TORBARO-513901 format. One line per field, with one value per residue (C-alpha): residue number from 1; residue in three letters; x, y, z. Coordinates in steps of 0.2 Angstrom, whole numbers, plus 5000, padded with zeros to 4 digits. Example, Ala and Ser with C-alpha at 12.3 -4.5 7.8 and 13.67 -1.06 7.14 Angstrom:
// TORBARO-513901
k [1;2] $
r [ala;ser] $
px [5062;5068] $
py [4978;4995] $
pz [5039;5036] $
***
This chain:
// TORBARO-513901
k [1;2;3;4;5;6;7;8;9;10;11;12;13;14;15;16;17;18;19;20;21;22;23;24;25;26;27;28;29;30;31;32;33;34;35;36;37;38;39;40;41;42;43;44;45;46;47;48;49;50;51;52;53;54;55;56;57;58;59;60;61;62;63;64;65;66;67;68;69;70;71;72;73;74;75;76;77;78;79;80;81;82;83;84;85;86;87;88;89;90;91;92;93;94;95;96;97;98;99;100;101;102;103;104;105;106;107;108;109;110;111;112;113;114;115;116;117;118;119;120;121;122;123;124;125;126;127;128;129;130;131;132;133;134] $
r [met;ser;ile;phe;glu;tyr;asn;gly;ser;ala;leu;val;ala;met;val;gly;lys;asn;cys;phe;ala;ile;ala;ser;asp;arg;arg;leu;gly;val;gln;leu;gln;thr;ile;ala;thr;asp;phe;gln;arg;ile;phe;lys;ile;his;asp;lys;leu;tyr;val;gly;leu;ser;gly;leu;ala;thr;asp;ala;gln;thr;leu;tyr;gln;arg;leu;ala;phe;arg;his;lys;leu;tyr;gln;leu;arg;glu;glu;arg;asp;met;lys;pro;glu;thr;phe;ala;ser;leu;val;ser;ala;leu;leu;tyr;glu;lys;arg;glu;leu;ala;lys;asp;phe;val;val;ser;gly;thr;ala;ser;glu;ser;leu;tyr;gly;ala;cys;glu;ser;met;cys;lys;pro;asn;met;val;ser;ser;leu;ser;leu;asp] $
px [4782;4796;4814;4813;4799;4807;4814;4801;4804;4796;4805;4798;4808;4801;4809;4803;4810;4828;4824;4821;4815;4818;4811;4810;4805;4818;4810;4820;4809;4809;4792;4780;4794;4803;4821;4826;4819;4835;4840;4847;4840;4845;4863;4874;4885;4890;4883;4871;4868;4858;4852;4838;4839;4824;4823;4834;4844;4861;4858;4855;4871;4882;4875;4878;4896;4899;4891;4902;4917;4914;4910;4927;4936;4927;4932;4951;4950;4940;4944;4925;4909;4898;4883;4866;4864;4881;4877;4860;4870;4881;4867;4859;4875;4877;4859;4861;4845;4840;4831;4819;4822;4807;4804;4793;4794;4798;4793;4800;4798;4783;4772;4775;4757;4751;4765;4762;4744;4749;4763;4751;4739;4752;4765;4764;4776;4789;4785;4794;4802;4795;4811;4827;4843;4854] $
py [4880;4885;4887;4905;4909;4902;4918;4929;4946;4960;4971;4984;4996;5009;5021;5038;5053;5055;5046;5029;5021;5004;4998;4982;4976;4973;4957;4941;4927;4908;4905;4914;4917;4934;4933;4951;4967;4975;4963;4971;4967;4983;4984;4998;4993;5011;5029;5026;5007;4997;4980;4972;4954;4943;4925;4914;4926;4916;4916;4935;4938;4927;4934;4952;4947;4940;4955;4967;4957;4957;4975;4979;4968;4978;4995;4989;4984;4997;5012;5016;5011;4998;5005;4997;4988;4980;4975;4968;4956;4951;4947;4937;4927;4923;4917;4906;4913;4927;4941;4953;4971;4980;4998;5004;4993;4976;4967;4952;4941;4933;4948;4950;4947;4961;4973;4970;4976;4991;4996;4994;5006;5019;5018;5031;5034;5048;5050;5064;5062;5075;5071;5080;5071;5086] $
pz [5177;5166;5173;5165;5177;5193;5199;5191;5183;5173;5160;5148;5136;5125;5112;5108;5098;5104;5120;5127;5144;5152;5168;5178;5195;5208;5216;5217;5221;5222;5215;5228;5241;5240;5243;5240;5234;5227;5213;5197;5181;5170;5167;5159;5145;5141;5143;5129;5130;5143;5143;5153;5157;5164;5168;5180;5191;5188;5169;5169;5179;5168;5152;5158;5162;5145;5136;5147;5143;5124;5124;5133;5120;5106;5115;5115;5097;5089;5101;5102;5110;5102;5092;5098;5081;5084;5102;5096;5084;5098;5109;5095;5092;5111;5112;5096;5088;5077;5086;5079;5083;5089;5083;5097;5113;5120;5135;5144;5160;5169;5168;5149;5144;5155;5150;5132;5133;5143;5131;5116;5124;5129;5116;5102;5088;5091;5109;5118;5135;5148;5159;5158;5163;5162] $
***
């Protein structure tokens, strides 16, 4: 088993027309043993930017802290929030590899194979949200 599968996780994010959705499980486990059912995997960077982190729990928490810190520095220097494209470049730089930007959906975690098939069948171009957050 890979260390990235040690705590387990499942994340899915989709984009539509003027909307997005991001979801995750909240289970924190050590292999087959459940430790908690309220573990945070989706983090708010600012009102229009969220990041979902799967994998080893301590790595996800550390990466979020670094990303939040870098965003605060950017806010102080630029006097505005980061655009998603800028944030994606920051994440790529922190992870030391080039990331491809998905146009419709992305999946992550130990359930990614199942989630990928579900997203392929349900995701359509320019989907419209039926929920109102007003």
